[in-house]
Structure formats: structure tokens, C-alpha cells
All heavy atoms as an XYZ file, in Angstrom:
750
protein
N       5.902     24.950     -5.137
C       4.766     24.696     -5.960
C       4.169     25.979     -6.491
O       4.522     27.053     -5.958
C       3.680     23.876     -5.263
O       3.017     24.634     -4.333
N       3.305     25.937     -7.423
C       2.702     27.134     -8.019
C       1.934     27.958     -6.907
O       1.996     29.149     -6.874
C       1.762     26.683     -9.100
C       1.031     27.883     -9.761
C       0.107     27.297    -10.816
N      -0.526     28.478    -11.425
C      -0.688     28.604    -12.754
N      -0.382     27.636    -13.515
N      -1.310     29.764    -13.169
N       1.206     27.230     -6.086
C       0.418     27.950     -5.095
C       1.278     28.704     -4.111
O       0.970     29.835     -3.655
C      -0.556     26.982     -4.389
C      -1.735     27.782     -3.751
C       0.107     26.148     -3.448
C      -2.887     26.956     -3.436
N       2.437     28.116     -3.779
C       3.351     28.772     -2.895
C       4.040     30.000     -3.593
O       4.283     31.009     -2.994
C       4.451     27.816     -2.404
C       3.879     26.774     -1.481
C       4.912     25.743     -1.179
O       5.723     25.303     -2.041
N       4.978     25.259      0.059
N       4.198     29.950     -4.911
C       4.881     30.986     -5.633
C       3.969     32.190     -5.734
O       4.468     33.379     -5.589
C       5.289     30.545     -6.999
O       6.049     29.299     -6.894
C       6.032     31.551     -7.801
N       2.716     32.027     -5.973
C       1.846     33.160     -6.155
C       1.199     33.655     -4.877
O       0.560     34.723     -4.866
C       0.794     32.819     -7.104
C      -0.199     31.769     -6.656
C       1.338     32.502     -8.489
C      -1.370     31.434     -7.581
N       1.414     33.031     -3.735
C       0.822     33.508     -2.536
C       1.750     34.451     -1.787
O       2.911     34.123     -1.646
C       0.585     32.261     -1.591
O      -0.345     31.389     -2.273
C      -0.105     32.720     -0.290
N       1.209     35.639     -1.265
C       2.063     36.506     -0.525
C       2.641     35.790      0.687
O       1.991     34.934      1.317
C       1.142     37.633     -0.161
C      -0.010     37.560     -1.065
C      -0.087     36.087     -1.456
N       3.879     36.202      1.089
C       4.513     35.650      2.275
C       3.688     35.478      3.534
O       3.710     34.504      4.179
C       5.821     36.333      2.560
C       6.883     36.110      1.403
O       6.757     35.135      0.653
O       7.761     36.935      1.420
N       2.995     36.648      3.859
C       2.305     36.681      5.100
C       1.045     35.756      5.150
O       0.405     35.487      6.132
C       1.951     38.090      5.511
C       0.897     38.687      4.671
N       1.163     39.141      3.390
C      -0.428     38.913      4.940
C       0.031     39.618      2.881
N      -0.964     39.494      3.762
N       0.579     35.241      3.941
C      -0.595     34.406      3.866
C      -0.269     32.942      3.536
O      -1.154     32.140      3.478
C      -1.538     34.963      2.805
C      -2.179     36.266      3.113
C      -3.078     36.747      1.942
C      -3.017     36.232      4.440
N       0.996     32.618      3.237
C       1.369     31.329      2.751
C       0.982     30.180      3.693
O       0.484     29.159      3.287
C       2.895     31.256      2.398
C       3.208     30.037      1.697
C       4.583     30.014      1.136
N       4.773     31.173      0.216
C       5.663     32.090      0.311
N       6.575     32.025      1.261
N       5.760     32.986     -0.566
N       1.184     30.367      4.981
C       0.794     29.317      5.920
C      -0.677     29.050      5.959
O      -1.104     27.882      5.907
N      -1.468     30.075      5.905
C      -2.922     29.846      5.875
C      -3.450     29.226      4.616
O      -4.246     28.395      4.564
C      -3.582     31.194      6.048
C      -3.401     31.756      7.399
C      -4.004     33.128      7.615
N      -3.739     33.646      8.901
C      -4.218     34.732      9.330
N      -5.129     35.479      8.650
N      -3.938     35.231     10.535
N      -2.907     29.705      3.458
C      -3.240     29.095      2.159
C      -2.830     27.676      2.062
O      -3.661     26.872      1.649
C      -2.630     29.935      0.980
C      -2.854     29.316     -0.333
C      -3.284     31.370      1.011
N      -1.597     27.347      2.500
C      -1.183     25.985      2.401
C      -1.970     25.051      3.296
O      -2.194     23.903      3.030
C       0.340     25.850      2.665
C       1.188     26.540      1.551
S       0.834     25.951     -0.141
C       1.257     24.253      0.052
N      -2.368     25.549      4.481
C      -3.126     24.757      5.386
C      -4.566     24.427      4.789
O      -5.032     23.327      4.916
C      -3.283     25.329      6.801
O      -4.000     26.513      6.774
N      -5.097     25.441      4.176
C      -6.423     25.255      3.565
C      -6.311     24.284      2.361
O      -7.151     23.415      2.175
C      -7.010     26.574      3.049
C      -8.360     26.537      2.375
C      -9.427     26.036      3.317
C      -8.741     27.911      1.861
N      -5.202     24.392      1.628
C      -4.965     23.543      0.496
C      -4.800     22.119      0.974
O      -5.390     21.261      0.378
C      -3.690     24.024     -0.236
C      -3.293     23.200     -1.468
C      -3.952     23.365     -2.624
C      -2.190     22.518     -1.422
C      -3.573     22.683     -3.818
C      -1.692     21.811     -2.526
C      -2.411     21.902     -3.715
O      -1.986     21.254     -4.810
N      -4.027     21.902      1.936
C      -3.794     20.519      2.493
C      -5.164     19.954      3.084
O      -5.451     18.787      2.842
C      -2.761     20.605      3.599
N      -5.900     20.803      3.781
C      -7.147     20.305      4.309
C      -8.098     19.949      3.188
O      -8.888     18.922      3.331
C      -7.781     21.437      5.203
C      -9.032     20.940      5.918
C      -8.803     19.895      6.947
O      -7.743     19.833      7.500
N      -9.759     19.007      7.045
N      -8.153     20.660      2.159
C      -9.048     20.343      0.967
C      -8.579     18.985      0.411
O      -9.415     18.175      0.085
C      -8.996     21.482     -0.003
N      -7.298     18.861      0.216
C      -6.802     17.545     -0.372
C      -7.121     16.378      0.544
O      -7.493     15.305      0.077
C      -5.311     17.686     -0.749
C      -5.026     18.585     -1.882
C      -3.517     18.621     -2.133
C      -5.719     18.079     -3.175
N      -6.842     16.593      1.819
C      -7.053     15.467      2.733
C      -8.541     15.144      2.888
O      -8.938     14.030      3.007
C      -6.435     15.746      4.102
C      -4.922     15.794      4.020
C      -6.829     14.863      5.168
C      -4.197     16.440      5.193
N      -9.382     16.181      2.891
C     -10.806     15.965      3.074
C     -11.501     15.328      1.881
O     -12.499     14.636      2.045
N     -10.888     15.422      0.645
C     -11.517     14.824     -0.517
C     -11.186     13.314     -0.572
O     -11.920     12.518     -1.186
C     -11.022     15.596     -1.760
C     -11.426     14.915     -3.056
C     -11.560     16.972     -1.788
N     -10.112     12.824      0.043
C      -9.694     11.410     -0.028
C     -10.743     10.425      0.396
O     -11.060      9.503     -0.299
N     -11.355     10.641      1.589
C     -12.352      9.684      1.997
C     -13.601      9.692      1.075
O     -14.195      8.626      0.910
C     -12.772     10.246      3.411
C     -11.591     10.971      3.883
C     -10.978     11.581      2.664
N     -13.940     10.798      0.434
C     -15.085     10.840     -0.461
C     -14.760      9.863     -1.684
O     -15.550      9.058     -2.163
C     -15.384     12.235     -0.898
C     -15.910     13.029      0.334
C     -16.482     12.207     -2.041
C     -16.002     14.453      0.082
N     -13.529     10.039     -2.199
C     -13.112      9.220     -3.360
C     -13.043      7.723     -2.934
O     -13.349      6.844     -3.735
N     -12.592      7.462     -1.715
C     -12.494      6.070     -1.234
C     -13.884      5.419     -1.166
O     -14.114      4.248     -1.564
C     -11.793      6.056      0.110
N     -14.855      6.158     -0.703
C     -16.222      5.629     -0.633
C     -16.701      5.371     -1.983
O     -17.351      4.263     -2.303
C     -17.183      6.626      0.159
C     -16.785      6.673      1.607
C     -18.638      6.224     -0.027
C     -17.463      7.726      2.436
N     -16.532      6.315     -2.910
C     -17.027      6.137     -4.287
C     -16.316      4.932     -4.973
O     -16.973      4.121     -5.576
C     -16.727      7.430     -5.068
C     -17.037      7.315     -6.572
C     -15.764      7.126     -7.415
O     -14.665      7.581     -7.024
N     -15.885      6.408     -8.487
N     -14.994      4.831     -4.832
C     -14.267      3.783     -5.430
C     -14.679      2.387     -4.843
O     -14.785      1.391     -5.574
C     -12.747      3.966     -5.255
N     -14.823      2.356     -3.531
C     -15.181      1.075     -2.856
C     -16.574      0.613     -3.295
O     -16.788     -0.552     -3.506
N     -17.496      1.580     -3.368
C     -18.909      1.206     -3.739
C     -18.930      0.687     -5.136
O     -19.556     -0.328     -5.406
C     -19.810      2.398     -3.536
N     -18.275      1.365     -6.098
C     -18.180      0.920     -7.488
C     -17.463     -0.372     -7.616
O     -17.870     -1.275     -8.378
C     -17.631      1.990     -8.373
C     -18.481      3.288     -8.588
C     -17.721      4.276     -9.298
C     -19.768      2.853     -9.317
N     -16.346     -0.593     -6.869
C     -15.633     -1.794     -6.955
C     -16.414     -3.009     -6.410
O     -16.345     -4.109     -6.971
C     -14.327     -1.693     -6.208
N     -17.165     -2.785     -5.425
C     -18.042     -3.857     -4.864
C     -19.178     -4.223     -5.844
O     -19.428     -5.432     -6.048
C     -18.624     -3.354     -3.510
O     -17.572     -3.061     -2.573
C     -19.529     -4.437     -2.920
N     -19.710     -3.185     -6.390
C     -20.877     -3.385     -7.291
C     -20.425     -4.019     -8.677
O     -21.106     -4.864     -9.199
C     -21.588     -2.073     -7.506
C     -22.772     -2.152     -8.416
C     -23.982     -2.658     -7.637
N     -25.126     -2.567     -8.604
C     -26.061     -3.438     -8.586
N     -26.067     -4.498     -7.855
N     -27.030     -3.293     -9.498
N     -19.310     -3.481     -9.204
C     -18.878     -3.819    -10.550
C     -17.515     -4.536    -10.447
O     -17.404     -5.747    -10.350
C     -18.834     -2.664    -11.507
C     -20.176     -1.961    -11.593
C     -20.368     -0.775    -10.978
C     -21.170     -2.544    -12.338
C     -21.709     -0.126    -11.120
C     -22.414     -1.982    -12.457
C     -22.716     -0.814    -11.868
N     -16.414     -3.750    -10.565
C     -15.044     -4.286    -10.451
C     -14.117     -3.166    -10.131
O     -14.397     -1.956    -10.327
C     -14.608     -5.004    -11.780
O     -14.522     -4.078    -12.806
N     -12.881     -3.520     -9.699
C     -11.888     -2.542     -9.333
C     -11.456     -1.644    -10.587
O     -11.429     -0.443    -10.504
C     -10.732     -3.099     -8.637
N     -11.184     -2.312    -11.668
C     -10.808     -1.500    -12.891
C     -11.905     -0.512    -13.339
O     -11.695      0.622    -13.684
C     -10.517     -2.507    -13.985
C     -10.174     -3.790    -13.234
C     -10.986     -3.764    -11.971
N     -13.172     -1.034    -13.203
C     -14.287     -0.065    -13.567
C     -14.351      1.091    -12.584
O     -14.503      2.242    -13.041
C     -15.625     -0.884    -13.576
C     -16.788     -0.008    -13.943
C     -17.081      0.294    -15.189
C     -17.656      0.462    -12.899
C     -18.168      1.021    -15.539
C     -18.728      1.285    -13.254
C     -19.034      1.502    -14.550
N     -14.121      0.868    -11.287
C     -14.132      1.910    -10.394
C     -13.082      2.882    -10.608
O     -13.275      4.121    -10.533
C     -13.953      1.315     -8.907
N     -11.851      2.439    -10.971
C     -10.730      3.367    -11.246
C     -11.031      4.107    -12.486
O     -10.730      5.325    -12.559
C      -9.428      2.569    -11.343
C      -9.086      1.831    -10.100
S      -8.973      2.898     -8.621
C      -7.627      3.960     -8.969
N     -11.661      3.495    -13.501
C     -11.963      4.191    -14.754
C     -12.966      5.342    -14.471
O     -12.841      6.435    -15.028
C     -12.490      3.231    -15.737
N     -13.956      5.066    -13.655
C     -14.980      6.049    -13.339
C     -14.348      7.222    -12.622
O     -14.583      8.409    -12.801
C     -16.113      5.460    -12.574
C     -16.936      4.470    -13.428
C     -17.045      6.543    -12.005
C     -17.605      5.081    -14.631
N     -13.437      6.880    -11.661
C     -12.753      7.915    -10.899
C     -11.881      8.804    -11.823
O     -11.866     10.034    -11.624
N     -11.199      8.144    -12.788
C     -10.431      9.037    -13.730
C     -11.288      9.827    -14.588
O     -10.903     11.004    -14.876
C      -9.625      8.050    -14.618
N     -12.447      9.310    -15.005
C     -13.422     10.145    -15.826
C     -13.891     11.329    -15.082
O     -13.934     12.457    -15.524
C     -14.564      9.227    -16.355
C     -13.982      8.283    -17.436
C     -15.609     10.116    -16.957
C     -14.936      7.242    -17.789
N     -14.273     11.117    -13.803
C     -14.792     12.170    -12.991
C     -13.664     13.235    -12.703
O     -13.951     14.450    -12.855
C     -15.305     11.643    -11.598
C     -15.554     12.804    -10.643
C     -16.583     10.807    -11.794
N     -12.462     12.796    -12.408
C     -11.361     13.771    -12.242
C     -11.098     14.508    -13.500
O     -10.869     15.795    -13.451
C     -10.130     13.022    -11.756
N     -11.115     13.902    -14.625
C     -10.905     14.593    -15.927
C     -11.938     15.599    -16.199
O     -11.687     16.635    -16.673
N     -13.234     15.241    -15.877
C     -14.329     16.097    -16.066
C     -14.202     17.325    -15.262
O     -14.537     18.423    -15.635
C     -15.661     15.411    -15.845
N     -13.717     17.173    -13.992
C     -13.553     18.326    -13.081
C     -12.486     19.246    -13.574
O     -12.628     20.422    -13.648
C     -13.242     17.857    -11.630
C     -12.776     18.968    -10.752
C     -14.422     17.159    -11.031
N     -11.371     18.696    -14.080
C     -10.292     19.459    -14.570
C     -10.736     20.239    -15.838
O     -10.467     21.409    -16.041
C      -9.033     18.586    -14.963
C      -8.483     18.048    -13.680
C      -8.030     19.327    -15.745
C      -7.878     19.055    -12.750
N     -11.445     19.531    -16.760
C     -12.047     20.125    -17.956
C     -13.029     21.246    -17.618
O     -12.959     22.341    -18.166
C     -12.727     19.139    -18.847
C     -13.373     19.624    -20.111
C     -12.143     20.186    -21.045
C     -14.090     18.554    -20.833
N     -13.870     21.056    -16.587
C     -14.740     22.065    -16.156
C     -14.030     23.275    -15.627
O     -14.393     24.417    -16.007
N     -13.017     23.112    -14.838
C     -12.233     24.247    -14.299
C     -11.574     24.987    -15.495
O     -11.520     26.231    -15.556
C     -11.208     23.792    -13.303
C     -11.933     23.246    -12.001
C     -10.246     24.890    -12.961
C     -11.003     22.589    -11.037
N     -11.043     24.180    -16.390
C     -10.445     24.805    -17.537
C     -11.306     25.660    -18.413
O     -11.006     26.724    -18.849
C      -9.727     23.793    -18.411
C      -8.924     24.285    -19.608
C      -7.777     25.007    -19.594
C      -9.377     24.170    -20.953
N      -7.394     25.323    -20.862
C      -8.338     24.798    -21.702
C     -10.372     23.542    -21.588
C      -8.436     24.856    -23.068
C     -10.457     23.623    -22.962
C      -9.463     24.260    -23.760
N     -12.594     25.164    -18.541
C     -13.530     25.978    -19.318
C     -14.070     27.125    -18.597
O     -14.299     28.224    -19.194
C     -14.741     25.039    -19.679
C     -14.423     23.914    -20.710
C     -15.620     22.980    -20.812
C     -14.094     24.510    -22.000
N     -14.209     27.100    -17.266
C     -14.779     28.180    -16.470
C     -13.710     29.184    -16.119
O     -13.994     30.382    -16.140
C     -15.506     27.620    -15.213
C     -15.968     28.736    -14.322
C     -16.706     26.781    -15.623
N     -12.576     28.742    -15.693
C     -11.503     29.616    -15.239
C     -10.169     29.241    -15.913
O      -9.240     28.692    -15.336
C     -11.274     29.419    -13.718
C     -12.486     29.767    -12.897
C     -12.770     31.241    -12.535
N     -11.596     31.939    -12.112
C     -11.259     32.282    -10.881
N     -12.056     31.847     -9.905
N     -10.220     32.962    -10.568
N     -10.000     29.539    -17.190
C      -8.728     29.162    -17.959
C      -7.523     29.832    -17.377
O      -6.416     29.284    -17.549
C      -8.978     29.617    -19.344
C     -10.106     30.583    -19.347
C     -10.917     30.297    -18.095
N      -7.577     30.934    -16.657
C      -6.416     31.576    -16.137
C      -5.729     30.792    -15.084
O      -4.593     30.963    -14.751
C      -6.818     32.998    -15.473
C      -7.695     32.989    -14.298
C      -9.189     32.970    -14.627
O      -9.549     32.756    -15.765
O      -9.936     33.145    -13.658
N      -6.428     29.743    -14.467
C      -5.848     28.852    -13.465
C      -4.629     28.156    -14.075
O      -3.688     27.801    -13.476
C      -6.893     27.962    -12.888
C      -6.250     26.875    -12.047
C      -7.904     28.739    -12.109
N      -4.793     27.798    -15.385
C      -3.818     27.017    -16.074
C      -2.767     27.864    -16.841
O      -1.932     27.225    -17.481
C      -4.500     26.006    -17.007
C      -5.378     25.024    -16.351
C      -6.723     25.294    -16.209
C      -4.800     23.891    -15.720
C      -7.537     24.407    -15.565
C      -5.644     23.030    -15.089
C      -7.005     23.261    -14.972
N      -2.768     29.141    -16.760
C      -1.862     29.988    -17.384
C      -0.481     29.907    -16.721
O      -0.396     29.664    -15.474
C      -2.316     31.415    -17.338
N       0.613     29.994    -17.486
C       1.933     29.862    -16.849
C       2.192     31.021    -15.943
O       1.714     32.125    -16.123
C       2.882     29.899    -18.092
C       2.085     29.963    -19.306
C       0.595     30.124    -18.888
N       2.904     30.741    -14.858
C       3.260     31.759    -13.852
C       4.609     32.370    -14.304
O       5.583     31.674    -14.499
C       3.314     31.158    -12.411
C       3.769     32.172    -11.438
C       1.992     30.563    -12.069
N       4.615     33.701    -14.231
C       5.919     34.336    -14.557
C       6.860     34.216    -13.294
O       6.452     33.828    -12.241
C       5.729     35.828    -14.887
O       5.253     36.487    -13.725
N       8.062     34.497    -13.501
C       9.084     34.402    -12.412
C       8.875     35.325    -11.283
O       9.392     35.180    -10.244
N       8.059     36.348    -11.509
C       7.871     37.350    -10.533
C       6.884     36.851     -9.432
O       5.933     36.188     -9.673
C       7.232     38.714    -11.084
N       7.255     37.259     -8.151
C       6.392     36.867     -7.085
C       5.295     37.912     -6.851
O       5.417     39.032     -7.322
C       7.221     36.724     -5.754
C       8.077     35.504     -5.830
C       8.900     35.357     -4.561
N       7.965     35.397     -3.445
C       7.584     34.376     -2.744
N       8.052     33.189     -3.058
N       6.791     34.494     -1.709
N       4.308     37.597     -6.126
C       3.289     38.556     -5.785
C       3.928     39.734     -4.971
O       4.821     39.478     -4.248
C       2.099     37.872     -5.040
N       3.294     40.887     -5.106
C       3.742     42.045     -4.287
C       3.562     41.795     -2.831
O       2.454     41.392     -2.464
C       3.001     43.265     -4.773
C       3.479     43.818     -6.033
C       4.793     44.386     -6.073
O       5.252     44.991     -5.030
O       5.562     44.093     -6.994
N       4.559     41.932     -2.013
C       4.443     41.702     -0.582
C       3.554     42.727      0.008
O       3.604     43.922     -0.406
C       5.807     41.798     -0.063
C       6.616     42.484     -1.060
C       5.967     42.253     -2.443
N       2.750     42.379      0.921
C       1.839     43.273      1.641
C       2.481     43.554      2.998
O       2.946     42.595      3.654
C       0.426     42.683      1.847
C      -0.452     43.623      2.653
C      -0.188     42.360      0.502
N       2.591     44.840      3.363
C       3.298     45.144      4.607
C       2.528     44.377      5.799
O       1.377     44.321      5.857
C       3.099     46.645      4.803
C       2.811     47.131      3.433
C       2.165     46.025      2.676
N       3.343     43.787      6.651
C       2.792     43.077      7.762
C       3.723     43.121      8.914
O       4.780     43.790      8.914
N       3.511     42.446      9.934
C       4.422     42.439     11.189
C       5.756     41.959     10.744
O       5.839     40.966      9.981
C       3.694     41.526     12.164
C       2.409     41.166     11.638
C       2.358     41.568     10.180
N       6.766     42.505     11.241
C       8.174     42.142     10.988
C       8.783     41.619     12.232
O       8.516     42.021     13.310
C       8.936     43.348     10.483
C      10.290     43.040     10.003
O      10.670     41.883     10.036
O      10.970     43.984      9.576
N       9.640     40.510     12.075
C      10.244     39.880     13.230
C      11.195     40.883     13.957
O      11.453     40.653     15.120
C      10.950     38.613     12.801
N      11.639     41.855     13.233
C      12.603     42.849     13.901
C      11.935     43.949     14.597
O      12.564     44.803     15.250
C      13.522     43.384     12.846
O      12.852     44.057     11.858
C      14.392     42.283     12.165
N      10.683     44.120     14.481
C       9.914     45.206     15.129
C       9.051     44.611     16.176
O       8.682     43.542     16.214
C       9.057     46.033     14.120
O       8.047     45.108     13.616
C       9.865     46.596     13.001
N       8.787     45.477     17.169
C       7.908     45.016     18.311
C       6.821     46.085     18.507
O       7.065     47.316     18.158
C       8.714     44.746     19.568
C       9.252     46.002     20.228
C       9.744     45.591     21.667
N      10.336     44.374     21.639
C      11.618     44.126     22.010
N      12.380     45.068     22.457
N      12.179     42.912     21.924
N       5.699     45.741     19.024
C       4.636     46.716     19.258
C       5.140     47.798     20.149
O       5.957     47.584     21.013
C       3.544     45.901     19.902
C       3.842     44.503     19.538
C       5.258     44.354     19.357
N       4.632     48.998     19.990
C       5.100     50.200     20.810
C       4.803     50.096     22.259
O       5.514     50.659     23.024
C       4.439     51.472     20.227
C       4.894     51.781     18.833
C       4.294     53.060     18.374
N       4.619     53.330     17.002
C       4.886     54.430     16.530
N       4.859     55.534     17.236
N       5.175     54.591     15.239
N       3.757     49.360     22.674
C       3.408     49.247     24.073
C       4.283     48.279     24.802
O       4.171     48.218     26.005
C       1.910     48.975     24.259
C       1.411     47.708     23.547
O       2.223     47.131     22.729
O       0.393     47.230     23.901
N       5.064     47.462     24.168
C       5.942     46.501     24.837
C       7.204     47.185     25.264
O       7.808     47.932     24.505
C       6.275     45.293     23.987
C       5.220     44.252     23.944
O       4.224     44.402     24.646
O       5.387     43.319     23.114
N       7.707     46.980     26.526
C       8.943     47.538     26.927
C      10.106     46.869     26.221
O       9.885     45.769     25.597
C       9.001     47.325     28.452
C       8.039     46.167     28.619
C       6.973     46.269     27.552
N      11.274     47.416     26.183
C      12.414     46.756     25.469
C      12.661     45.337     25.776
O      13.003     44.550     24.908
C      13.640     47.674     25.875
C      12.978     48.996     26.256
C      11.633     48.646     26.827
N      12.482     44.860     26.972
C      12.759     43.564     27.253
C      11.571     42.595     27.083
O      11.696     41.408     27.323
N      10.477     43.131     26.624
C       9.316     42.309     26.443
C       8.277     42.512     27.511
O       8.561     43.166     28.609
N       7.134     42.054     27.386
C       6.012     42.294     28.372
C       6.286     41.666     29.712
O       5.861     42.194     30.757
C       4.716     41.706     27.753
C       5.279     40.714     26.712
C       6.611     41.176     26.286
N       7.039     40.566     29.713
C       7.261     39.936     31.054
C       8.307     40.617     31.972
O       8.266     40.493     33.136
C       7.648     38.442     30.872
C       6.624     37.563     30.251
C       7.138     36.162     30.011
C       5.301     37.554     31.035
N       9.166     41.361     31.275
C      10.300     41.990     32.059
C       9.746     43.105     32.916
O      10.267     43.446     33.957
C      11.309     42.567     31.033
C      12.533     43.050     31.755
C      13.574     43.479     30.662
O      14.161     42.593     30.076
O      13.797     44.649     30.563
N       8.652     43.787     32.452
C       8.177     44.926     33.267
C       7.008     44.451     34.184
O       6.477     45.324     34.861
C       7.505     45.944     32.244
O       6.483     45.383     31.537
N       6.727     43.198     34.311
C       5.691     42.742     35.189
C       6.150     42.950     36.687
O       7.238     42.719     37.001
C       5.349     41.283     34.977
N       5.210     43.339     37.546
C       5.621     43.499     38.941
C       5.988     42.165     39.568
O       5.462     41.133     39.228
C       4.372     44.085     39.582
C       3.253     43.754     38.702
C       3.873     43.582     37.324
N       6.921     42.175     40.510
C       7.317     40.934     41.173
C       6.125     40.387     41.975
O       5.315     41.050     42.441
C       8.473     41.340     42.088
C       8.381     42.828     42.171
C       7.638     43.330     41.020
N       6.113     39.047     42.127
C       5.064     38.444     42.871
C       5.400     38.272     44.294
O       6.377     38.064     44.855
C       4.786     37.051     42.289
C       4.234     37.143     40.919
C       3.940     35.785     40.396
N       3.508     35.985     39.069
C       3.070     34.960     38.298
N       2.902     33.789     38.764
N       2.727     35.185     37.052
């Protein structure tokens, strides 16, 4: 997806978890709104209001931050140096921290 493409590798898990949490957290709010409107008026009316609200949010984002909708080039974000799976901290012995532990 677009968000995965533009996120640096070392932050992708954190960004995707926040993205998923935001999407999952908004569902119950929409369900309460749709249920209340459907009870008061009708299900088609509730769906229409939900679509109008969603469209208004998209339009608002487009007006305030149009760069969000700009096409993404094929280039990925510049990687930021981070921990590498092939390196280990200098204070760990070659076999790992447990290998040098004194016997019990």
C-alpha cells in the first residue's frame, strides 16, 4: 500500500500498527452513528449520511493537505541507519549474553 511504500523500513511496523489501530478504533463510532440514525429515520438514510460525512472528511483533507493525494514516485524513502540483524552490540560476547553467564 502507499503508506508501506513511503515509510522507512525501520518504522514500518510501528506505522502500520498505528494505522490499523486508527481504522479499528473508528469502526465502533461509525456503528453507533449509523445505528442511531437508522433507528430514528431509516437504514438508507443512515448510510447516506455516513457517505456524506466520509466525503466531507476526504474533501477537507484534500483542501487542507493536497500533497496527501499526490502520486507516489517509484522511489522509496531514504533508509535511516538502524540496528542490523547481522551486527550485535559490542558488549555481547560472540555466543550471546547467555553463553558467558556463570554456571549456577
